[in-house]
N, C-alpha and C positions, 0 to 999 in steps of 0.2 A: 664405639666409645669404650672407655675404660671403666669397667664395673667395680673394680677394686676400690676400697675406701681410700681416701686421700692419706698419704703418708704424713704422720704428725711431725716428722722431721724435715718436711719439705722446705720450710722457710730457712732453717739453718743450712740445709743443703744448698739452697739458692745463694746464701751469703758466701759459702765456700766456692761454688761454681763461678760466681761473679768476681771473687777475689782472684781466682786463677785466670779468668778472662782478662781482668785488669792488668795482670802481670804480662800476658801475651800482647795486649794492645799497647801497653807501656813501652815494650821493646821495639815498637815500630818507630816511635818518636823520640825515645830517650837518648838515642845515639846522635840526634841532630846537633845538639849543643856541643857535644864532645868531638864532633868531626874534625875541627881544626887541630885539637890536641892529638887525636888519633893519627891524623895525617902527618903531623910533625914527627911524632915518636916512631911510627912505623914506615915513614918515608913513602907515603902514598902520593901518587900523581893526582892532579886536580880531576882528571877524567875518571880515574878509578875510585875516587872517594864516594861517589854516589852508589857504588855497589855495596857499601856497608848497609845501605838502606834497601836497595832493590834486591839483593841476594836473599834477604829475609822475606821480603814481600812476595817474590816470585815462587819460592818453594812453599811458602805459606799458602798462596793462592792456588798453585798448581796441584797440590796434593790434598786440598781440602775436600774435594768430592770423594776421593778414595777414602780419606779419613772418615767422612760421614757414612759411607757404605760399610766400611769395616765396623764402625760403631754399631750400626743397625744389626749386622749379622753376627758379630762375634761377642757383642756385649758392650753397652755404652760405658758402664763404669770401668770395665777392664781396659778398654781403649783409652779412656780418660787418664787412667793411672799410667799406662805405657807412655802416653804423650808427656805427662808430667816428668817421668824419669828422663826421657830423651831431651826435653827442653832444659831441664836442670843441669844435666851433664854438658850440653852444648854451651850453656851460659858460662859454666866453669872454664871450658875450652876457649871461649871468646876472651875472657879476662887474662888468660895465660898466653894468648897469641903474641908472637914476636915478629910477625911479618904480615904483609897485606894479604898474601895468599891464604895463610892459616886463618886469619880473621874472617875473610870472605867465606871460606869453606865452612867455618864454624857457624857463621850467621846463617848459611844455607841449611845446616843441620838443625839449628835452632828454629828456623822457619818450618821445617818438617815436623818438629815436635808441636809447634803451635797449630799446624794443620790437623793434627790428631786431637789436641785438647779442645779447640774451639767448637767444631761441629759435634763432638761427643757431649760436651757440656750443654750446648744449646738444645740438642735433641733430648737430653735428660730433662731439661726444663719443660720442653714441649710435651713430653710423655708423662711428666709428673703432675703438671697443673692442668686442670680441666679447661677446655676452650671456652672463652668468654671473658668476663671481667677479671677473674683470678689469673688466668694465663696472661691477659693483657698487662695486668699489674706486674707480674713476674718479668715479662718481656720488656716492660717499661724500665724496670730496675736494671735489667741486662743492657738495654740500649743506653741508659744513662751512664753506666760504667764504661761502655765502649766509647761513648761520645766524649767523656771527660778524660779517658785514659791517655789519648794522644796529646791533649793539652797539658795534662799533669806531667807527662813524660818529659817534656821540654824543661819544666821547672826542676824536676828531680835530677835530670841530667846535669843541669848547671851546678846544683848544690854538690852532687857526688863528685863531679869532675874537679871542682874547685878545692874541696876539702879532703877527698880521699884518692882522687885520681880516676882517669877514665875507665880503668879496669872494673871499678866498683859499680858502674852502670849495668854490668853483666853479673858480677858476683852477688849483688843484692838478691838476685832470683834464686840463689842456691838455698838459703834457709827458708824462703817463702815456699819454694817447690817441695822441700822436704816436709814441712808442716802440712801443706795441702795434701800430700800423698798419704800421710798418717790419718788425717781427718776424713778422707774419702771413704776409707774402710768403715768408719763409724756412722757416717751420715748419708751416704748415697746407696740406694738400692739398685741392684743389677737389673737390667732390662735388655731385651733383644727381640728380634723377629724370629720366633721359635720355628715357624714353619717354612721360612725362606730357604731356598737352595743356596748353599754357601759357595757362590762363585764370585770372583773379583775381576777387575779389569786394570791390572797394573800397566799394561801397554798404553791404554788410554791416558792414564795419569802422566806417564813419562813422555808421551808424544806431545801432549798439549803444553807441558812444562818446558820441554826442549824448544818448542815453537815460540813460546813467549820469551825465553831467554835469548834466542836468536834475534827476535824482533828488537828487544831492548838493547842488546849489544850493537846491533846495526845502527839504531838511532843514536846511541850515545857516542859511537865511534865515527859517525858520518861527517861531523865537522872537520876531523883530522884527515880522514880518508877521502872525503869528497862524496857528495850525494850520488853522483853519477859513476862512481868508481866500481870496478868489477867486484870488489869485496863487499861493498854496501849492497849493491843490487843482488849479489849472490846470496848474502845472508837474508835479505828480505824474501827472496824466492824460496830459500830453505824454510824460513819461518812460515810462509804461506802454505808450502807443501805439507809441513808437519801438522799445521792446524786443520788443513783440508782433510788430511789422512785421519785425524782424530774424529772429525765430524762424520766421515764415511764409515769409519770403524765402529762408531757408536750405533749406527743403524744396522750393523751386521753381527756384532758380537752377541753371544747368548745372554750375558748379564752385563749390560753396558754400564760404564761409570756414570754417564749422564744420559739417561733415557730422554731423547729429544721430545718425546710426547709430553713431558712435563711442562713444556713451554706453551701447550694449549691452555694452560692456566694463565689467563690474560693478566691477572693482577700480579702473579708471581713474576711474569716476564717484565712487566712495567717496573716493579720494585727493583729487579736486578739491573735494569738499564739505568735507573736513577741512582742506585747504589754505586754502580761502577763510576758514573760521572762525578758523584759527590765526593767519593774517595780520591779520585784522580786530582781534583782541585785541592783537596785538603792536605794530602801528603806533600804535594809540591809547594803549597803555600808555606807550610812549616819549614821545609827544606830551604827555600829561598830567604825567608825572614831571618832564620838563624844565621845564614851567611851574610846577609846585609848588615845585621846588627854587629857582627864580630869583624867582618872584613872591611866594611865601609865606615860604620860609626865608631869602631874601636872598642866595643863592649867586651868585657871578659865573659868567660863561660857562666860565672855566677850572675853577673849583671843581665846577661841574656835570659837566663832561667827566671830571674826575678821579673824581668820585663814581660815574660809570658804569663805571669801570675794574673794579669788582667783577663786573659783569655781563659785560663784554667779556672780561676775563681768564678768568673761569670758563668761558665759552663756548668760548674757544680751547683751554683745558686739556682739556675734555671732548669736543672735536670728534673727536680720534683714537679714544679709547675708544668713542665712540658708533658710529663706523663699524665698529670691530672687533666690537662687540656685535651690530650688524645682521647681520654675516657669521656670527657664532657661533650666535645664538639666533633670528634672523629679524627682519624689520622690525616686525611687529605688537607684540610685547612692549615693544620699545624705544619705539615711538610712543606707546603707552598710558602708559608711565612718564613720557615727556617731557611729554605733555599734562597729566597729573596734577600734575607739578611746576610747570608754568606756571600752572595754576589755583590751586594753593596759594600761589604767589608773588604773583599779582595780588590775591588775597583778603587777603594780608597788608597790602597798601597801603590797604585800606579803613579801617584804624585810624589813619592819619596824623593828626597834630594841628597846629594853627596854630603852636605853639612846639615842634615836633618836633625830634628829633635824628637825625643820619645813622645811628649804630649801632643805634638802636632802631626807628625808623620805616621805614628804607629798606634797610639792609644785608641782613637776612635775606631779604627779597623779591628783592633783586638776585642773591643767590647761587642761590636756588631757580630763578628764571627763567633765569639764566645756564647752569645745568645743563639745563634743559628745552628751551632753544632748539635746540641741536644734536641732542638726543635725539628731537625731534619733526620738525625740518626735514629731516634726512637720510632717514629712512624714508618720509616723504611723497613726496619726489622719486623715490625708487626705486619705490614703489608706482605712481606715476603713469605710469611708463614700462615697467613689467614686462609682457612679452609683446607689446609694441607692435611691429608690423612696420616695417622700415626705411622703406617708402614713406610711413608716417604719423609718422615720427620728429619732423618739424618741427611737425606739428599737435599731437601729444601734448605736446611740450615747450612749445609756445606756450600750450596750454590750461592746464597747471598754473601757469605764470607768470601767465597772465591771471587765474586764480582768486585767486592770492595778491595781485596788485596791486589788483584790484577789491575784494577783501575788505578790504585795507588802507585804501583810499580811503573805502569805506563805513563801516568801523570808526571811522576818525578823525572823519568827519562826524557819525555817530550819537552816539558816546560823548562827543565834545566838545560837541555840542549839548545833550545831557543835563546835562553838568557845568556849562556856562556859563548855561543857562537856569535851573537850580536856584540857582546863585550869584547871578544877577541878581535872582531873586525874594527871596532872603534880604537882599540889599543894600537893596531897596525897602522891606523890613519893618524896617530899622534895624540890620541886622548890619554889622559892619565888613568892608571888602573882603577882607582876608586870611582872616578866619574864614569868610566866605561862599565864597570860592574853595576853601578846604580842604574844606568840606562838599560843594561841587559836585564836586570831584575824587573824593571818597569815593563819591559816587553813580556817577560814571563808572567807577570800579574795580569796583563791584558789577556793573555791566552787562558789563564786560569779563570778569569771572569767570563770569558766566552764559554768555557766548559760548563760552568755553573749556570749560566743563562740557558744553555741547552738542557741541563738537568731540570731547571725550573719549568721550561716549556713541556718537557716530557712528563713531569708530574701532573701538570694541568691537563694535558690532552690524553694521556694514556691511562690514568687512574680514575675510576668511577667511584664517586663517594658512596653510592649505595652498596658496592661490593665490599667496602671496608667497614660498614657499620656493624655488622654482626659476624664478620669473617666468613661470609658465604663463599662457596667454591666459585671461582671466576673462570670457568672453562667455557670458551665460546662454543656455540652450536656448530656442528659440521654438517 
């Protein structure tokens, strides 16, 4: 336990850390509304457009574990500041991009910055606040920010794209990052594992990231190349080999990026499984809904952003009550309720029509998912860190973020592939493009509903309520 008196600046530091995390989470979703504008101006193909989302998510998820370990060993505040610099400069590069290659590469660098910021900030919170009600309150605020950031990003993306241009969805990060960097020196105290041997595992980070990139590329290109083509099968084999190498390497390297023994913590393992599935459905849902609203219903970027106000506003309103409910009745009942609402919300979208209306086809689902986002996101993060020792704070925080980002990237790739492949088949059979897209999106929402149903079942069966009550270690006996 930490015997040092609590830092009197800790709540101001929490506000700063959450603001930085909000910026990171915002950039996952803020691009969605601007995708059609970006595609037109930079001459993106429909297949490559998803990489504006997945390039960020893949490097974000792939390097989070390394970011968490670097934060623990080199200093959490130091790494947080390095991440802020990298993220801010990459945001500037994204706005200046004049080709799809430059934008995708800049988004990947931006994701690398986010991979440093997020685990460093979360481990600062974990080591600054005492485990129990105070840490749960801080993590509840963190979770609320993360849960609402994705929804708010769609709204802000619409406003910025309409009035300032799509470049400003990236440039808005520049002043925010600069201010956060200056305030970090004043409000955040440095901490690190002083006695730890300073060894890292960059090969582990690169191998798992390369494996995931190969998998997502194979899935996204399979409709054009053919699922049984040499290229698709080859990429899937390369992906499997890289990920298998990563797992074997982690058992042999002296200082592994992801010590596999941490998964003996049953609660941490369950939280990461649920987090991966929850994010997979969430990323894909926002991606498909923004395209449906603009490409089928004919909404402008601003109208699309305003349309998502129902989700963003509902998530903000329920963020506080969600945290209070977690404290009062425990994380598991809140999590199960949140996942049930998310599942109901995405299944509502399976009935969208080519001439649909906002009040009938979208609004009920927006409200259901708006409530479900904070109800699920907050307890997942609390469960992922419950009972984790301080020396593993960076690893555990990096791991849950990794699961969510990887889940999001894979979710977008798989569900968008299902949707667009089905739509293309319908167009070839004579269906009109709007009708084909609508039915393709319906298929995508069915898949998303299935993913969230599995997440719900996992939360019910894998998480024990008594393990979550006081954050007791959840390591199974061997």
